C-alpha positions as a printed Julia matrix, in Angstrom:
878×3 Matrix{Float64}:
  -8.21   -6.83   55.98
  -6.32  -10.16   55.89
  -2.79  -10.25   54.39
  -1.08  -13.05   52.6
   0.65  -14.17   55.79
  -2.72  -14.59   57.54
  -4.08  -16.99   54.9
  -3.75  -20.76   55.77
  -0.86  -21.78   53.49
  -0.38  -25.04   51.95
   2.55  -27.15   53.47
   5.75  -26.29   51.75
   6.72  -29.28   49.65
  10.02  -30.99   50.0
   9.93  -32.09   46.33
  11.88  -30.03   43.74
  10.07  -26.86   42.97
   8.09  -27.05   39.76
   8.7   -24.47   36.99
   5.9   -21.75   37.13
   6.43  -20.59   33.51
   4.39  -22.2    30.78
   4.51  -21.46   27.15
   0.91  -21.05   26.05
  -0.22  -21.06   22.43
  -3.33  -19.15   21.11
  -6.23  -21.6    20.92
  -8.03  -22.32   17.71
 -11.79  -22.43   17.05
 -13.41  -25.69   18.0
 -16.96  -24.89   16.97
 -19.77  -22.24   16.81
 -22.67  -21.37   19.03
 -26.26  -22.57   18.15
 -28.45  -20.98   20.78
 -30.59  -17.83   20.16
 -32.99  -16.72   17.48
 -31.46  -16.23   13.98
 -31.26  -12.82   12.48
 -30.07  -11.7     8.98
 -27.34   -9.08    9.17
 -24.99   -7.3     6.87
 -21.58   -5.9     7.87
 -19.15   -3.33    6.62
 -16.88   -6.03    5.25
 -16.69   -6.3     1.44
 -15.67   -9.7    -0.03
 -12.39   -9.82   -1.92
 -11.76  -12.28   -4.72
  -8.12  -13.31   -5.36
  -7.64  -14.81   -8.83
  -3.85  -15.18   -8.46
  -3.12  -16.57   -5.01
   0.38  -17.68   -6.09
   1.5   -14.12   -6.39
   4.7   -13.3    -4.61
   5.42   -9.69   -3.3
   8.99   -8.49   -3.35
  10.06   -6.04   -0.6
  12.74   -3.51   -1.13
  14.51   -0.92    1.13
  14.6     2.59   -0.18
  17.3     5.15    0.73
  16.93    8.83   -0.37
  19.78   11.32   -0.09
  20.71   14.69   -1.5
  23.55   15.28   -3.99
  25.66   16.06   -0.83
  24.78   12.73    0.81
  22.35   14.13    3.42
  19.5    11.94    4.35
  16.03   13.2     3.14
  13.25   12.8     5.62
   9.59   13.37    5.21
   6.86   11.33    3.63
   5.66   14.17    1.4
   9.0    14.47   -0.53
   9.44   10.77   -0.47
   6.2    10.09   -2.23
   6.82   12.89   -4.79
  10.27   11.37   -5.6
   8.9     7.91   -6.09
   6.12    9.2    -8.33
   8.77   10.98  -10.43
  11.07    7.92  -10.34
   8.39    5.7   -11.81
   7.63    8.23  -14.52
  11.34    8.56  -15.47
  12.55    5.01  -15.04
   9.46    2.89  -15.72
  11.21    0.83  -18.48
  14.18    0.17  -16.13
  11.63   -1.2   -13.57
  10.06   -3.43  -16.27
   6.85   -1.44  -15.9
   6.36   -2.78  -12.34
   3.85   -0.84  -10.2
   5.29    0.26   -6.91
   3.6     0.31   -3.49
   5.62    2.76   -1.32
   4.94    3.4     2.36
   6.36    6.96    2.22
   9.48    6.09    4.22
  11.91    3.29    3.61
   9.88    0.35    2.26
   8.82   -0.52   -1.35
   6.8    -3.41   -2.67
   6.25   -4.94   -6.11
   4.24   -7.74   -7.58
   6.99  -10.05   -8.69
  10.8    -9.06   -8.89
  12.33   -6.06  -10.37
  14.86   -6.76  -13.21
  17.71   -6.49  -10.62
  18.19   -6.61   -6.81
  20.04   -3.17   -6.69
  19.29    0.17   -8.28
  20.86    3.59   -8.08
  18.65    6.34   -9.52
  19.09   10.13   -9.96
  15.72   11.78   -9.61
  15.16   15.45  -10.45
  12.17   17.35   -9.12
  11.22   20.6   -10.64
   9.0    23.46   -9.3
   8.9    25.32   -6.06
   9.58   23.68   -2.77
   8.79   24.64    0.73
  11.13   24.02    3.55
   9.08   20.99    4.59
   9.19   19.65    1.01
  13.01   19.97    0.91
  13.3    17.57    3.72
  16.78   18.75    4.56
  17.74   22.46    5.45
  16.34   25.79    6.42
  15.28   28.35    3.82
  14.85   32.07    3.78
  13.7    34.18    6.71
  15.36   36.23    9.33
  18.58   34.55   10.6
  18.51   32.05    7.79
  21.47   32.51    5.47
  20.28   30.58    2.44
  18.88   32.53   -0.54
  15.32   31.75   -0.98
  15.14   32.85   -4.59
  17.87   30.42   -5.59
  16.78   27.51   -3.33
  13.03   27.53   -3.9
  12.5    27.36   -7.58
  15.45   25.59   -9.07
  15.31   21.77   -9.93
  16.57   19.61   -7.11
  18.54   16.37   -7.71
  18.18   13.45   -5.34
  19.85   10.01   -5.17
  17.44    7.06   -4.63
  18.81    3.69   -3.83
  16.67    0.54   -3.99
  17.86   -2.71   -2.38
  16.02   -6.13   -2.35
  15.07   -7.26    1.16
  12.66  -10.16    1.14
  10.03  -12.22   -0.64
   6.47  -12.31    0.72
   4.05  -14.88   -0.67
   0.58  -13.83   -1.01
  -0.68  -17.29   -0.25
   0.72  -17.04    3.33
  -2.6   -15.28    4.1
  -4.72  -18.24    5.24
  -7.86  -17.27    3.32
  -5.92  -17.39   -0.02
  -5.15  -21.12    0.7
  -7.93  -23.05    2.37
  -6.83  -25.22    5.23
  -3.72  -23.15    6.09
  -2.44  -23.03    9.62
  -2.62  -20.18   11.96
  -1.19  -16.99   10.23
   2.48  -16.36   10.69
   4.57  -13.25   10.24
   4.49  -13.69    6.47
   0.66  -13.41    6.5
   0.87  -10.15    8.36
   3.51   -8.84    6.01
   1.33   -9.8     3.05
  -1.69   -7.9     4.49
   0.66   -4.93    5.22
   1.47   -4.8     1.45
  -2.16   -4.49    0.6
  -2.79   -1.89    3.3
   0.2     0.1     1.94
  -1.58    0.26   -1.35
  -4.64    1.74    0.3
  -2.54    4.42    1.99
  -0.8     5.2    -1.22
  -4.12    5.73   -2.93
  -5.31    8.1    -0.18
  -1.98   10.0    -0.25
  -2.39   10.39   -3.96
  -5.71   12.09   -3.3
  -4.07   14.66   -0.87
  -5.55   13.03    2.26
  -4.36   13.29    5.79
  -3.15    9.78    6.75
  -3.67    8.45   10.34
  -2.62    4.81   10.25
  -5.26    3.26    8.03
  -7.63    6.15    8.21
  -7.77    8.88    5.55
  -9.23   12.4     5.85
  -9.72   14.6     2.75
  -9.95   18.39    2.91
 -13.45   18.23    1.4
 -14.66   15.82    4.04
 -17.43   16.66    6.49
 -16.13   18.72    9.39
 -17.66   20.27   12.5
 -16.6    22.7    15.14
 -15.67   21.53   18.54
 -14.34   24.89   19.98
 -10.86   25.99   21.02
  -9.64   26.48   17.46
 -10.13   22.77   16.84
 -12.6    20.95   14.58
 -13.51   17.38   13.86
 -13.35   15.84   10.44
 -14.8    12.56    9.19
 -12.93   10.27    6.86
 -12.72    6.56    6.16
 -10.79    3.7     7.74
  -9.99    0.85    5.33
  -7.89   -2.29    5.73
  -7.71   -5.85    4.37
  -8.67   -8.53    6.87
  -8.5   -12.35    6.65
 -11.88  -13.86    7.68
 -13.49  -17.24    7.83
 -15.53  -16.38    4.71
 -12.38  -15.24    2.79
 -10.29  -12.07    2.39
 -12.42   -8.94    3.05
 -12.01   -5.24    2.77
 -13.15   -3.59    6.11
 -14.31    0.0     5.54
 -15.63    2.25    8.32
 -16.29    5.91    9.03
 -13.58    7.42   11.14
 -13.19   10.72   12.96
 -10.18   12.68   13.97
  -9.42   16.23   15.34
  -7.68   18.82   13.12
  -6.6    22.46   13.66
  -8.82   25.16   12.31
  -6.64   26.57    9.41
  -5.98   30.25    9.45
  -4.07   32.99   11.27
  -2.04   31.71   14.3
  -3.23   34.62   16.52
  -6.89   33.74   15.76
  -6.22   30.14   16.87
  -4.58   31.19   20.07
  -7.5    33.49   20.96
  -9.92   30.66   20.39
  -7.84   28.04   22.06
  -7.45   30.07   25.33
 -10.94   31.63   25.11
  -9.7    35.2    25.39
 -10.58   38.34   23.4
  -7.28   40.19   23.01
  -3.66   39.06   22.19
  -2.6    40.74   25.4
  -4.6    38.24   27.4
  -2.8    35.23   25.84
  -0.76   33.02   28.18
   2.42   32.69   26.07
   3.9    29.92   28.09
   0.9    27.89   27.39
   0.86   29.05   23.82
   4.4    27.86   23.28
   3.47   24.34   24.44
   0.41   24.31   22.27
   2.11   25.54   19.05
   5.17   23.31   19.27
   5.46   21.07   16.18
   2.5    22.7    14.33
   2.96   23.62   10.71
   2.43   27.1     9.39
   2.66   28.73    6.02
   4.33   32.12    5.76
   2.13   34.64    3.82
   5.13   36.67    2.62
   7.01   33.69    1.08
   4.24   30.93    0.7
   6.55   28.52    2.36
   5.64   25.95    5.07
   7.5    25.68    8.36
   7.35   23.59   11.6
   7.22   25.64   14.85
   9.82   24.86   17.47
   8.92   27.59   19.87
   8.27   31.25   20.6
  10.88   34.02   21.28
  11.31   35.36   24.81
  11.33   38.91   23.47
   8.62   40.69   21.49
   8.99   41.21   17.7
  10.24   44.82   17.99
  13.08   43.71   20.44
  14.1    40.38   18.97
  17.41   40.78   17.26
  19.09   38.67   14.56
  22.25   39.19   12.51
  22.13   39.94    8.81
  24.7    40.96    6.15
  24.6    44.49    4.8
  23.82   44.39    1.14
  25.29   47.61   -0.19
  27.38   50.57    0.78
  30.87   50.78    2.16
  30.07   48.13    4.8
  28.65   45.6     2.32
  28.94   42.04    3.5
  29.51   42.96    7.11
  27.01   41.68    9.66
  24.69   43.96   11.6
  22.04   43.49   14.28
  18.48   44.22   13.3
  15.13   43.48   14.92
  12.55   41.22   13.26
  10.06   44.14   13.32
  12.53   46.39   11.34
  13.51   43.68    8.99
   9.89   42.92    7.92
   8.92   46.6     7.87
  11.71   47.44    5.56
  11.43   44.34    3.37
   7.75   43.98    2.95
   6.6    47.56    3.66
   3.41   46.31    5.38
   2.23   47.54    8.8
   2.96   45.02   11.52
   0.4    44.93   14.35
   2.2    42.16   16.31
   5.22   44.32   17.18
   4.68   43.75   20.95
   3.94   40.02   20.56
   6.55   37.16   20.49
   7.83   35.75   17.23
   7.45   32.18   16.06
  10.79   30.25   15.86
  10.53   27.9    12.91
  14.22   27.01   12.5
  16.52   24.62   14.36
  17.82   24.88   17.95
  21.21   26.06   16.8
  19.83   28.05   13.78
  16.63   29.97   14.55
  14.3    31.46   12.09
  11.95   34.14   13.26
   8.57   35.04   11.87
   6.09   37.63   13.16
   2.86   36.05   14.22
   0.64   37.88   11.75
   2.65   36.6     8.8
   1.85   32.92    9.77
  -1.22   30.74    9.03
  -1.89   27.18   10.21
  -1.97   24.86    7.3
  -4.99   22.72    6.58
  -5.44   19.03    7.48
  -3.18   19.34   10.46
  -3.98   16.75   13.18
  -4.59   17.99   16.67
  -2.89   15.68   19.12
  -3.24   17.52   22.38
  -5.71   16.31   25.1
  -9.27   17.43   24.53
 -11.35   19.22   27.2
 -14.54   17.74   28.45
 -16.62   19.97   26.3
 -14.53   19.26   23.17
 -14.82   15.52   23.79
 -18.61   15.72   24.26
 -18.88   17.7    21.04
 -16.7    15.2    19.19
 -18.87   12.24   20.32
 -22.09   13.97   19.51
 -21.01   14.93   15.95
 -19.47   11.58   15.26
 -22.65    9.68   15.58
 -24.38    8.29   12.53
 -27.63    6.29   12.34
 -27.3     2.83   10.8
 -28.82    3.77    7.45
 -26.74    6.96    7.19
 -23.61    5.02    7.93
 -24.54    2.35    5.4
 -25.03    5.07    2.7
 -21.63    6.6     3.55
 -19.86    3.35    3.13
 -21.64    2.19    0.0
 -20.83    5.62   -1.56
 -17.19    5.29   -0.53
 -16.99    1.85   -2.33
 -18.4     3.36   -5.58
 -16.23    6.59   -5.6
 -12.89    5.28   -4.37
 -12.7     2.34   -6.88
 -10.34    0.34   -4.67
  -9.91   -2.63   -7.06
  -9.03   -0.51  -10.04
  -5.61    0.22   -8.61
  -2.95   -1.18  -10.94
  -0.99   -2.81   -8.15
  -4.1    -4.71   -6.73
  -5.1    -5.53  -10.36
  -1.71   -7.1   -10.69
  -2.54   -9.51   -7.83
  -5.79  -10.49   -9.51
  -7.8    -8.8    -6.69
 -11.4    -7.72   -7.25
 -13.81   -6.37   -4.5
 -17.53   -6.71   -4.35
 -19.54   -3.54   -4.11
 -22.09   -4.74   -1.67
 -21.71   -5.41    2.03
 -21.16   -9.01    3.24
 -24.37  -10.75    4.45
 -23.98  -12.87    7.57
 -26.38  -14.78    9.81
 -26.26  -13.82   13.47
 -28.1   -15.02   16.64
 -29.98  -13.12   19.17
 -29.34  -14.6    22.69
 -32.13  -14.64   25.31
 -31.46  -12.08   28.11
 -30.75  -13.53   31.47
 -33.46  -13.3    34.22
 -32.75  -10.77   36.94
 -33.6   -11.1    40.63
 -34.71   -8.06   42.65
 -35.8    -7.47   46.13
 -38.91   -9.34   47.61
 -37.83  -12.29   45.46
 -39.1   -10.62   42.28
 -37.91  -11.95   38.94
 -37.7    -9.82   35.88
 -36.65  -10.48   32.18
 -35.04   -7.33   30.62
 -36.35   -6.1    27.37
 -33.87   -5.34   24.61
 -31.03   -4.99   27.14
 -32.93   -2.54   29.37
 -34.79   -2.67   32.71
 -35.7    -0.26   35.61
 -36.49   -0.18   39.28
 -39.98    1.29   38.9
 -42.05   -0.2    41.77
 -39.13   -2.52   42.58
 -36.93   -2.94   45.63
 -33.19   -3.41   45.74
 -32.08   -6.86   46.45
 -29.84   -6.1    49.45
 -30.18   -2.38   50.32
 -27.71   -0.81   52.84
 -28.91    1.93   55.2
 -27.42    5.37   54.69
 -26.62    6.86   58.04
 -24.22    9.42   59.46
 -24.0    11.27   56.02
 -23.59   14.77   54.74
 -24.13   16.82   51.59
 -21.27   19.0    50.32
 -22.27   21.51   47.76
 -19.82   23.24   45.39
 -22.68   24.5    43.17
 -24.27   27.6    44.5
 -27.56   27.35   42.46
 -28.27   24.03   43.81
 -30.76   23.5    46.69
 -29.1    20.88   48.99
 -32.13   20.54   51.3
 -34.41   19.8    48.35
 -31.96   17.1    47.07
 -31.79   15.51   50.45
 -35.59   15.36   50.84
 -36.09   13.82   47.41
 -33.28   11.27   47.9
 -34.84   10.14   51.24
 -38.2     9.74   49.62
 -36.85    7.83   46.67
 -34.8     5.59   48.91
 -37.96    4.56   50.85
 -39.56    3.42   47.7
 -36.5     1.31   46.78
 -36.15   -0.15   50.28
 -33.18    1.96   51.48
 -33.38    3.48   54.92
 -31.88    6.97   54.64
 -31.49    9.24   57.72
 -31.62   12.94   57.39
 -28.11   14.32   56.59
 -26.11   15.27   59.57
 -24.95   18.47   57.83
 -25.4    20.53   54.61
 -22.05   22.05   53.9
 -22.07   24.92   51.4
 -18.78   26.12   49.92
 -17.86   29.76   50.99
 -18.21   32.09   48.11
 -14.73   33.61   48.58
 -13.04   30.36   47.71
 -14.89   29.68   44.37
 -12.02   31.26   42.39
  -9.32   29.36   44.27
  -7.5    26.3    42.89
  -9.35   22.91   43.05
  -7.16   21.41   45.74
  -7.61   24.43   48.04
 -11.37   24.48   47.43
 -11.66   20.82   48.45
  -9.38   21.38   51.6
 -11.45   24.32   52.75
 -14.76   22.5    52.39
 -13.34   19.43   54.18
 -12.15   21.67   57.06
 -15.5    23.36   57.27
 -17.27   20.01   57.35
 -15.04   18.73   60.29
 -16.24   21.69   62.4
 -19.81   20.48   62.03
 -19.07   16.75   62.48
 -17.65   15.27   65.82
 -16.3    12.4    63.66
 -15.95   11.86   59.88
 -19.22   10.92   58.24
 -19.72    7.42   56.71
 -20.84    8.91   53.37
 -20.84   12.22   51.54
 -23.06   13.3    48.64
 -20.98   15.85   46.68
 -22.71   18.36   44.33
 -20.21   19.53   41.67
 -20.58   22.78   39.68
 -20.34   21.18   36.27
 -20.63   17.67   34.73
 -17.54   15.67   33.68
 -15.35   18.66   33.23
 -15.08   19.73   36.84
 -11.5    20.05   38.05
 -12.68   19.49   41.59
 -13.58   15.8    40.98
  -9.94   14.45   41.04
  -8.76   16.25   44.27
 -12.15   15.5    45.98
 -11.94   11.74   45.28
  -8.24   11.6    46.23
  -8.63   13.31   49.56
 -11.82   11.42   50.56
 -10.69    7.96   49.49
  -7.01    8.14   50.61
  -6.88   10.64   53.53
 -10.31   10.73   55.12
 -11.67    7.18   54.39
 -15.09    8.44   53.34
 -17.25    6.96   50.63
 -18.52    9.64   48.28
 -20.85   10.03   45.35
 -20.49   13.02   43.05
 -23.55   14.48   41.25
 -24.31   17.52   39.06
 -28.12   17.34   38.67
 -29.77   19.34   35.86
 -33.13   17.72   36.37
 -33.97   15.94   39.58
 -36.63   13.18   39.15
 -37.23    9.6    40.35
 -35.14    8.11   37.57
 -32.15   10.3    38.17
 -32.22    9.66   41.96
 -32.76    5.94   41.48
 -29.47    5.87   39.41
 -27.7     7.77   42.12
 -28.94    5.37   44.75
 -27.81    2.38   42.67
 -24.21    3.72   42.86
 -24.47    4.6    46.47
 -25.82    1.32   47.53
 -23.06   -0.63   45.64
 -20.3     1.58   47.18
 -21.75    0.86   50.68
 -21.68   -2.94   50.12
 -25.23   -3.47   48.96
 -26.47   -5.57   46.12
 -29.0    -4.01   43.7
 -29.84   -7.12   41.73
 -28.42  -10.49   40.8
 -28.6   -12.77   37.87
 -31.24  -15.5    38.37
 -28.63  -18.13   37.66
 -26.22  -16.86   40.27
 -28.99  -16.35   42.85
 -29.89  -20.03   42.42
 -26.23  -21.25   42.18
 -26.73  -22.51   38.7
 -23.84  -21.12   36.55
 -22.37  -23.8    34.25
 -18.8   -24.86   35.05
 -18.53  -22.1    37.74
 -20.92  -22.87   40.52
 -19.26  -26.14   41.63
 -15.6   -25.13   41.3
 -14.25  -21.94   42.95
 -13.83  -19.53   40.05
 -12.15  -16.1    40.1
 -13.21  -13.68   37.28
 -10.71  -10.95   36.5
 -11.09   -7.74   34.45
  -7.88   -6.1    33.46
  -7.17   -2.67   31.81
  -4.46    0.02   31.6
  -5.2     3.81   31.41
  -2.55    5.98   29.79
  -1.77    9.66   30.21
  -3.25   12.36   27.85
  -1.72   12.86   24.48
   1.6    14.77   24.49
   2.21   13.79   28.18
   4.86   11.09   27.9
   5.86   11.85   31.53
   2.59   10.83   33.15
   2.58    7.31   34.53
   0.05    4.74   33.2
  -2.39    3.23   35.53
  -3.07   -0.48   35.62
  -6.28   -1.7    37.18
  -7.48   -5.25   37.83
 -10.84   -6.17   39.34
 -11.48   -9.6    40.79
 -14.79  -11.22   41.68
 -15.49  -12.03   45.31
 -18.18  -13.92   47.26
 -18.07  -16.97   45.01
 -20.28  -18.42   43.54
 -21.58  -14.9    42.77
 -20.33  -13.21   39.65
 -21.78   -9.71   40.28
 -19.48   -8.56   43.11
 -15.93   -7.27   42.47
 -13.01   -5.64   44.28
 -10.38   -3.49   42.38
  -6.61   -3.15   42.87
  -4.74   -0.38   41.07
  -1.09    0.46   40.42
   1.03    2.98   38.46
   3.54    1.86   35.94
   5.86    3.23   33.21
   4.17    5.64   30.77
   2.55    3.95   27.67
   3.39    0.46   28.96
   0.5    -1.76   28.07
   1.42   -5.01   29.81
   0.71   -5.0    33.5
   3.97   -5.43   35.42
   2.57   -5.31   38.96
   0.54   -8.45   39.13
   3.3   -10.17   41.07
   5.77   -8.08   43.25
   7.57  -10.38   45.68
   9.03   -8.69   48.73
  12.7    -9.27   49.1
  14.04  -11.33   52.01
  10.57  -12.83   52.73
   9.28  -16.25   51.93
   5.64  -15.38   51.15
   5.55  -11.53   50.94
   3.96  -10.07   47.8
   2.93   -6.46   47.19
   1.33   -7.31   43.82
  -2.21   -6.8    42.51
  -3.1   -10.5    42.42
  -2.17  -11.08   46.11
  -4.8    -8.49   47.1
  -7.38  -10.09   44.92
  -6.58  -13.66   45.95
  -6.91  -12.73   49.63
 -10.2   -10.95   49.06
 -11.58  -13.93   47.18
 -10.53  -16.29   49.98
 -11.93  -13.99   52.68
 -15.35  -13.62   50.98
 -15.77  -17.11   49.51
 -15.99  -19.25   52.55
 -12.25  -19.86   52.82
 -12.0   -21.31   49.29
  -9.05  -20.63   46.9
  -9.74  -20.32   43.2
  -9.2   -23.41   41.15
 -10.3   -21.72   37.89
  -9.45  -18.21   36.71
 -11.35  -16.37   33.88
  -9.45  -13.32   32.55
 -11.05  -10.62   30.55
  -8.26   -8.39   29.2
  -9.02   -5.02   27.62
  -6.9    -2.66   25.58
  -4.44   -4.96   23.8
  -4.01   -5.54   20.03
  -3.57   -8.8    18.2
   0.23   -8.39   18.2
   0.13   -8.43   22.07
  -1.94  -11.58   22.5
   1.12  -13.81   23.2
   2.41  -11.28   25.7
  -0.95  -11.61   27.68
  -0.58  -15.39   27.69
   3.13  -15.64   28.48
   3.82  -12.57   30.64
   0.64  -11.6    32.53
  -0.73  -15.09   33.03
   2.78  -16.21   34.22
   2.76  -13.4    36.81
  -0.64  -14.61   38.05
   0.59  -18.21   38.41
   3.63  -17.01   40.43
   1.44  -14.83   42.74
  -0.84  -17.88   43.29
   2.01  -20.2    44.08
   3.57  -17.53   46.37
   0.59  -18.25   48.7
   1.93  -21.81   49.23
  -0.08  -23.51   46.39
   1.91  -25.95   44.32
  -0.72  -26.55   41.74
  -1.87  -24.14   38.91
  -5.39  -23.13   38.37
  -7.11  -23.69   34.99
  -7.26  -20.52   32.89
  -9.58  -19.16   30.43
  -8.18  -15.96   28.81
 -10.31  -13.66   26.68
  -9.36  -10.35   25.2
 -12.23   -7.85   24.88
 -11.89   -5.25   22.22
 -13.97   -2.16   21.52
 -11.51   -0.27   19.35
 -12.23   -2.09   16.08
 -13.96   -1.22   12.94
 -16.48   -3.95   12.36
 -20.15   -2.82   12.44
 -23.24   -4.98   12.37
 -26.45   -3.79   10.57
 -29.92   -5.35   10.39
 -30.47   -6.48    6.81
 -34.06   -5.43    7.05
 -34.91   -2.44    9.11
 -33.35    1.01    9.86
 -32.7     0.48   13.65
 -29.74   -0.96   15.39
 -29.24   -4.64   15.9
 -31.09   -5.89   19.0
 -29.3    -6.43   22.35
 -27.79   -9.93   22.55
 -26.75  -10.13   18.9
 -23.78  -12.48   18.42
 -21.89  -13.42   15.22
 -19.31  -16.18   15.19
 -19.13  -17.06   11.42
 -18.05  -15.66    8.17
 -16.47  -12.3     9.31
 -14.47  -13.82   12.18
 -10.94  -14.9    12.09
 -10.19  -17.88    9.77
  -8.56  -20.07   12.49
  -8.56  -18.31   15.86
 -11.38  -18.45   18.32
 -13.28  -15.17   18.27
 -16.71  -13.76   18.02
 -18.6   -10.42   17.96
 -21.25   -9.64   20.52
 -23.58   -6.63   20.79
 -25.0    -7.14   24.27
 -26.37   -3.59   24.56
 -29.15   -1.86   22.78
 -27.85    1.14   20.72
 -29.96    4.24   20.91
 -27.64    6.9    19.54
 -25.63    6.34   16.44
 -24.64    2.84   15.18
 -23.99    0.15   17.78
 -20.36   -1.16   17.93
 -20.21   -4.75   18.97
 -17.45   -6.04   21.36
 -14.97   -8.35   19.71
 -14.0   -11.18   22.05
 -10.89  -13.29   21.31
 -10.57  -16.52   23.26
  -6.82  -17.0    23.69
  -6.88  -19.92   26.06
  -9.68  -22.2    27.42
  -8.42  -24.79   29.87
 -11.76  -24.72   31.76
 -13.51  -26.16   28.68
 -16.5   -24.05   27.9
 -18.63  -24.96   24.97
 -19.26  -22.12   22.54
 -22.83  -21.69   23.82
 -21.82  -21.79   27.47
 -19.12  -19.23   26.92
 -21.13  -16.84   24.85
 -24.04  -17.09   27.41
 -21.64  -16.41   30.23
 -20.24  -13.32   28.51
 -23.71  -12.15   27.7
 -24.85  -12.62   31.31
 -21.78  -10.65   32.59
 -22.97   -7.71   30.54
 -26.05   -7.51   32.88
 -24.26   -7.47   36.28
 -23.08   -3.81   36.33
 -24.47   -2.63   39.62
 -24.34    0.97   38.56
 -26.57    0.54   35.45
 -30.04   -0.47   34.36
 -28.88   -1.38   30.93
 -26.76   -4.18   29.54
 -23.23   -2.86   29.02
 -21.48   -2.99   25.73
 -18.55   -4.91   27.32
 -18.53   -7.32   30.14
 -18.88   -5.78   33.63
 -15.45   -6.82   34.92
 -13.72   -4.94   31.99
 -15.99   -1.98   32.56
 -15.16   -1.86   36.19
 -11.43   -2.13   35.5
 -11.69    0.77   33.03
 -13.57    2.94   35.59
 -11.08    2.07   38.29
  -8.14    3.01   35.98
  -9.88    6.17   34.88
 -10.68    7.28   38.34
  -7.12    6.74   39.69
  -5.72    8.42   36.6
  -7.28   11.57   38.04
  -4.8    11.24   40.91
  -1.83   11.04   38.54
  -2.42   14.23   36.49
   0.12   16.13   38.52
   2.53   13.21   38.61
   5.88   13.27   36.73
   8.51   10.6    36.18
  11.52   11.38   38.36
  14.95   11.98   36.81
  16.03    8.49   37.8
  13.07    7.11   35.86
  11.23    5.97   38.99
   7.41    5.79   38.65
   5.6     7.5    41.63
   3.3     5.23   43.49
  -0.46    5.87   43.89
  -1.61    6.79   47.45
  -3.06    3.8    49.23
  -6.76    3.86   49.95
  -7.86    4.42   53.45
  -8.74    1.21   55.23
 -12.36    2.31   55.64
 -12.98    2.2    51.95
 -10.41   -0.25   50.83
 -12.53   -3.38   51.04
 -15.2    -2.1    48.6
 -13.1    -0.19   46.14
 -16.23    1.11   44.4
 -17.68   -2.15   43.07
 -19.78   -4.48   45.16
């Protein structure tokens, strides 16, 4: 492998050094595409009419305190107070309707009579600890008197202070010809979305950003005491066709309401409370909300007691007798037995602590029930994730019916606040004209050309374009029911039909039965040691048979040891049905890992890619993978793949680094080595060197970036932080010029769906939309390159942030469409361009290595182990 110092560097200029940083601005749309066959579509956008575009929203800051001056926290109590405030002081507010976000911000249409208000608001009725928003209420070790605190009226002080004006016409679609939206436009849209959230809160929904889930919504079991629930996501969006309301079906995970003990048994898959792992249970229960059956009050769990209920003591005052008022120690078990005279079966189990660190409140487990509509934020197991995906799917017609029903039942535009803006919303989906692009021609072995049909193709009776022989290889079997000999025979036979020469495996290594219950790392180490006894030298390739699909805890340790310590290419399988199609898909992955090429685009085989074939062009895919929910101490993994062997666009090399948890911007693209003139340990140095090595000693003069995983608020950071790092890495190699950049963000996590206007099936592969529902000024479009079979297809949303290369809309859309057909691991067009897909796979695979990593006390992020030099050059993707 060449290093930066081994590259021929440009002479160091004696001229003053040119500044590397450029301030890029997001480009605007210059036109729309025209190629492809037209198709009539409808989308889940509903047109919004604005009769009063000159309306001005007024923003106010809200402060809520108790009579004693303590701050009141909690959206539930905040919304109740604002509802009561409006009922009590409507005339003082000039009858203005309020849009309240549940925390500290309030909006009105037009100004209130004055800029400052001080109100006293009284709430009557019973209040739980959670409703109070301030202090602890009745239970063992809590000194407040529940009977006096729970049912008496409570008085609060609410202060309202004017903050800013937000003109509605700042939204570009309310004023034709407006410039690119500024912060005022985002603020105006936030006002409208706040109204939607307030509506949902009024219906008792669980709010998850702009998604709402009602207790009566469709739910399904996923196991482990958790269930999925379907709701709606709704938000206002500015589009080229005007303001629209985007509504989509959304799914989240919630806890199964009911007894805490029942949840723990299901969550840990045990039959008896004595089998519960209480350390794990404490982590799982922390921050969950429960309702106490003896008091009907809600609490938030902060932990579990170290001692069981019949040994956990707390201090309480004696109520009568000669020692009245004096404290005495009593166990939680004795207190509840005396006070509530009910048998307690959890005497030998820990208690829940639902108080505060310096003021605990203990409750026996059997007195506590998990409340409904409580979001589950922990990491899902493989089986739970599979169940969630399967139950979340909806066929196009089913989804259309759900969305149309929601428009009729929710009556969005009947809200008084929206009516005050002159807003009305159409009840039918927006119609839009799309185009279906022609699929690219593919080139297989024996010079065979093939045109995919609806985004799909196969290798039946076809040869791989550049097959690599498989020699000096072995099979390692962690799955006892699997017949390794049969797999090897069938794989060799299938390889012959595809043009791959496969020798018989050197060894079939079966895991010893006594280690099957050992930890995953030990199991892998024992098998590797056993394999070394059979091999004089390490094999070139290993086929690994895992005991279970996707959920196997062996996968991470196996990949880590093979790729970083042993330098062996591996392919993991878990066959449930061995046939030609399955084995062909396995061989496609193996061949690409060994440096072969399964197929190419016809245009790259003939060196005929517009704007790329004549000028050395590097294509990058960039993504960041974050740790599981609830693990803020796990480093994020940044992965960048870069094309190689220009002018091909089907071959890629990956570079991966760790970075601070939850950091979305990649900070390791350029990492200069101190006290050196050219040294650079960054990602881009690796990819520039690989491009040069495989592209006939040419350096890239054009760079196309596909960035995944960033929101619209981060677009400028991509342009002015990440692109700046790439320029610095390029110039570190001795180049004084700067390549031309085309920067595209590829989004999959959005809520726009495309449906055929006539027909029940999904839109065909290659469908593109760049009018009406796109951004009013920015350059973006939707593309559904793949053929959806299960559920409703979700198009990729491409945002062109910068285009110095100068693609026409048709050339760019056709390039992106073609890049969805170059995934060497697949026989279908991918829903997102292959470079992004590869970056995601690289980040996800290396994230397996970081599961046991923690951030050190000094905040230093642990580095990933370096790949062994024998596998480094391919890095999975060839």
